[in-house]
C-alpha positions as CSV (number, residue, x, y, z in Angstrom):
1,M,98.6,-124.5,58.7
2,T,102.4,-124.1,58.7
3,L,102.2,-122.2,55.1
4,K,102.5,-118.5,55.7
5,A,103.2,-117.2,52.0
6,L,102.4,-118.3,48.2
7,L,105.2,-115.6,45.7
8,F,104.2,-115.0,43.1
9,D,106.7,-114.6,40.3
10,V,104.3,-111.5,37.2
11,D,105.5,-112.5,33.6
12,G,104.4,-116.0,32.6
13,T,103.3,-116.7,35.8
14,L,99.7,-114.9,37.4
15,A,99.4,-114.2,33.1
16,D,101.5,-115.1,29.8
17,T,102.1,-111.0,29.6
18,E,105.1,-112.9,27.0
19,E,102.9,-110.8,23.9
20,T,101.6,-108.1,25.5
21,H,105.5,-107.5,26.3
22,R,106.6,-108.2,22.8
23,Q,104.1,-105.8,21.4
24,A,104.8,-102.8,23.5
25,F,109.0,-103.2,22.7
26,N,108.0,-103.1,19.2
27,S,105.8,-100.3,19.8
28,A,108.6,-98.2,21.3
29,F,111.0,-99.4,18.5
30,L,108.5,-97.8,16.3
31,E,108.0,-94.4,17.9
32,F,112.1,-94.6,18.4
33,Q,112.2,-94.6,14.3
34,L,114.7,-98.2,15.2
35,P,114.4,-100.4,12.3
36,Y,113.5,-103.4,14.5
37,A,110.4,-105.2,14.7
38,W,110.9,-109.0,17.7
39,N,109.0,-111.9,16.6
40,A,107.5,-114.5,18.3
41,E,110.6,-116.5,18.2
42,Q,112.7,-113.7,18.4
43,Y,111.7,-112.9,21.8
44,E,111.6,-117.2,23.0
45,V,115.7,-116.6,22.9
46,L,115.6,-113.0,24.4
47,L,113.0,-114.1,27.5
48,R,116.3,-115.7,28.7
49,I,117.9,-113.0,29.8
50,S,115.8,-111.7,33.0
51,G,115.5,-107.8,32.9
52,G,113.0,-105.3,29.7
53,K,117.1,-103.2,29.8
54,E,119.0,-105.7,30.4
55,R,117.5,-107.6,27.2
56,L,117.5,-105.1,24.7
57,S,121.3,-104.0,26.1
58,Q,122.0,-107.8,24.6
59,F,119.8,-107.4,21.6
60,F,121.7,-103.8,20.9
61,A,125.1,-105.4,21.8
62,G,125.0,-108.4,19.1
63,L,123.7,-105.9,16.2
64,P,125.7,-105.5,13.2
65,V,126.3,-101.5,13.3
66,N,129.1,-100.1,14.5
67,E,130.6,-98.7,17.2
68,S,129.1,-95.0,17.6
69,E,126.0,-96.7,16.0
70,R,126.2,-99.1,19.0
71,A,126.6,-96.2,21.8
72,R,123.9,-94.9,20.7
73,L,121.3,-97.4,20.8
74,A,122.9,-97.9,24.6
75,A,122.4,-94.4,26.1
76,N,118.9,-94.8,24.5
77,V,118.0,-98.4,26.6
78,A,116.8,-96.0,29.9
79,N,114.3,-94.2,27.9
80,L,113.3,-96.7,24.7
81,H,112.7,-99.0,28.0
82,R,110.3,-96.2,30.2
83,V,108.2,-95.8,26.6
84,K,107.9,-99.5,26.5
85,T,106.5,-99.9,30.0
86,D,104.3,-97.0,29.2
87,R,103.2,-98.4,25.9
88,Y,103.0,-101.7,27.8
89,A,100.7,-100.5,31.0
90,E,98.0,-99.4,27.7
91,L,98.0,-102.4,26.6
92,V,97.1,-104.7,30.2
93,A,94.4,-102.1,31.4
94,A,92.9,-102.8,27.5
95,G,93.0,-106.6,28.6
96,G,95.5,-107.7,27.0
97,S,96.5,-109.7,29.4
98,P,94.5,-111.8,31.6
99,L,94.5,-113.9,34.6
100,R,96.0,-117.7,34.1
101,P,93.6,-120.2,35.0
102,G,93.7,-120.6,39.1
103,I,95.5,-117.5,40.3
104,A,93.2,-115.3,41.0
105,R,91.1,-118.4,43.0
106,L,93.8,-119.5,44.7
107,L,94.8,-115.5,45.8
108,D,91.3,-115.6,47.1
109,E,92.0,-119.4,48.8
110,A,95.1,-117.6,50.9
111,L,93.8,-114.4,51.6
112,V,91.2,-116.2,53.3
113,A,93.1,-118.5,55.2
114,G,95.5,-115.6,56.7
115,V,98.2,-116.9,53.5
116,R,99.8,-113.8,52.5
117,I,100.8,-112.8,49.2
118,G,103.5,-111.5,47.4
119,I,105.4,-111.1,44.1
120,A,109.2,-111.4,43.6
121,S,109.6,-110.4,40.0
122,T,112.1,-108.8,38.0
123,T,109.9,-106.3,36.4
124,T,109.3,-103.5,37.2
125,S,106.2,-101.9,40.2
126,A,105.1,-99.7,37.0
127,N,104.2,-103.8,35.1
128,V,102.8,-105.0,38.5
129,A,100.4,-102.8,39.3
130,A,98.9,-102.0,35.5
131,L,98.6,-106.0,35.7
132,L,96.8,-106.9,39.2
133,D,94.7,-103.2,38.3
134,A,93.3,-104.4,35.3
135,E,93.2,-107.4,35.8
136,L,92.2,-107.9,39.7
137,G,90.4,-104.2,40.5
138,K,91.6,-101.2,41.4
139,G,94.2,-101.0,44.4
140,A,94.2,-104.5,44.2
141,H,98.2,-104.3,44.3
142,R,97.8,-103.5,48.3
143,R,96.6,-106.9,48.7
144,F,100.0,-108.1,48.3
145,S,101.9,-108.2,51.8
146,V,105.7,-107.3,49.6
147,I,106.0,-107.1,45.8
148,A,109.4,-107.1,45.2
149,C,110.1,-106.2,41.7
150,G,112.6,-104.4,39.4
151,D,115.9,-103.5,39.6
152,V,116.4,-103.3,44.1
153,V,118.6,-106.5,44.0
154,P,122.1,-106.5,43.6
155,A,121.5,-109.7,40.7
156,K,118.3,-111.1,38.9
157,K,116.7,-114.0,38.2
158,P,118.8,-117.0,38.6
159,A,120.1,-115.5,41.3
160,P,118.1,-116.2,44.4
161,D,118.4,-111.9,45.3
162,I,114.8,-111.4,44.6
163,Y,113.0,-114.2,46.3
164,R,115.5,-113.0,49.9
165,L,114.3,-109.8,49.6
166,A,110.7,-110.6,49.7
167,L,111.3,-113.8,52.5
168,S,113.3,-110.6,54.2
169,A,110.2,-108.0,53.9
170,L,108.0,-110.7,55.0
171,G,109.8,-111.5,58.4
172,L,109.5,-115.3,57.0
173,S,112.4,-118.0,56.2
174,P,112.1,-120.2,52.8
175,E,110.8,-123.3,54.3
176,D,107.2,-120.6,55.4
177,A,107.0,-120.3,51.6
178,V,105.6,-121.8,48.1
179,A,107.1,-119.9,44.9
180,F,105.2,-120.2,41.5
181,E,107.3,-120.0,38.4
182,D,107.1,-119.9,34.9
183,S,110.3,-120.1,33.9
184,A,113.8,-121.6,34.5
185,N,115.5,-118.5,35.5
186,G,113.0,-118.4,37.5
187,L,113.0,-121.9,38.9
188,A,117.1,-121.7,39.4
189,A,115.7,-118.4,42.1
190,A,113.2,-119.8,44.0
191,K,115.4,-122.8,44.9
192,A,118.8,-121.3,45.0
193,A,116.8,-119.6,48.1
194,G,115.5,-122.5,49.1
195,I,111.4,-122.1,48.4
196,F,108.9,-125.2,47.3
197,T,108.3,-123.9,43.5
198,V,105.4,-124.9,41.8
199,V,106.3,-124.3,37.7
200,T,103.6,-123.7,34.9
201,P,105.3,-123.1,31.6
202,T,103.7,-121.3,29.3
203,R,104.0,-121.4,25.4
204,W,107.4,-119.3,25.8
205,T,109.2,-121.8,28.0
206,R,107.7,-125.1,27.6
207,S,111.0,-126.4,26.0
208,Q,112.6,-125.1,29.3
209,D,114.3,-127.6,31.7
210,F,111.9,-127.7,35.5
211,G,113.8,-131.0,36.6
212,E,114.1,-129.3,39.7
213,A,110.6,-128.2,40.1
214,D,108.7,-129.0,43.4
215,L,105.6,-129.9,41.4
216,T,105.1,-128.6,37.6
217,L,101.4,-128.7,36.1
218,P,100.2,-126.5,32.7
219,H,97.8,-124.0,35.2
220,L,96.7,-124.5,38.5
221,G,93.3,-125.1,37.5
222,D,89.8,-123.5,37.8
223,P,86.2,-124.5,37.1
224,A,86.6,-123.4,33.6
225,H,89.5,-124.7,32.6
226,P,89.7,-127.8,35.2
227,L,93.2,-130.2,35.6
228,A,93.4,-133.3,34.2
229,G,94.6,-136.8,33.7
230,E,98.6,-136.9,35.3
231,D,98.2,-133.3,36.0
232,A,95.1,-133.5,38.5
233,A,96.9,-136.8,40.0
234,R,99.7,-134.2,41.1
235,A,98.0,-131.2,42.0
236,G,95.1,-133.9,44.2
237,G,92.4,-132.6,41.6
238,A,90.9,-130.7,39.5
239,F,92.4,-126.9,40.6
240,L,95.2,-126.6,42.6
241,T,93.9,-125.6,46.2
242,L,95.9,-124.5,49.0
243,E,94.8,-127.1,51.0
244,S,96.5,-129.4,48.6
245,L,99.4,-127.4,47.8
246,A,100.2,-127.1,51.9
247,A,99.6,-130.6,52.4
248,M,102.6,-131.3,49.8
249,H,104.8,-127.9,51.4
250,G,104.6,-130.2,54.4
251,R,105.0,-133.6,53.2
252,T,108.4,-131.6,51.7
253,R,109.1,-130.2,54.7
254,R,109.3,-133.3,56.8
255,A,110.8,-134.9,54.6
256,A,114.4,-132.3,54.9
């Protein structure tokens, strides 16, 4: 097997966390006594901006307030985001963001086969650890060979920086890995880094353009949520297994 690593985005890809993030942002607004609450439709648009602090900054920049208030809001972005992160961790620990179908299964298959697993995300390391530990068990984040996330690269997705960092940390080339994403920004980042990319959209991203993806599925499939019809045909069965994924990846490499 030439496939050496699976690299996962987190929010929307490992778990449909976006509703949990939305609730955490709104909780932080309340704690700071700010008169804002993002509804689902508004948050879907805001998700086109990569990064929570960036999302807050652009939201505040577009508000119809005077310059003094705009400056005050901008100065509080870091503190507001820190509180939001705490609220998110509390919600995740309470079981608010279960893993998407097939994620735990494919992670286990990869580890058994000696294929390394990693994270390439714009979210914070605290958010990653909170989700993995809540859904895979205490200390589960240590099963990952690399966790590249947050503000550790010059540019966030759709720039390829986070994927290049993850590959560098693993000592691998783009041809050695497969990336998993759920958004157009994530897909653009992975493809710009030269990586075979599987996209599993969520209700937040399903209207986006995934034409450049190597494989698009509603989810990865598991016994409780099997793929069917055309989705199963694309995946090579009711589940996207490591074996079928490696075969697709290998065919793409040979054709390149």
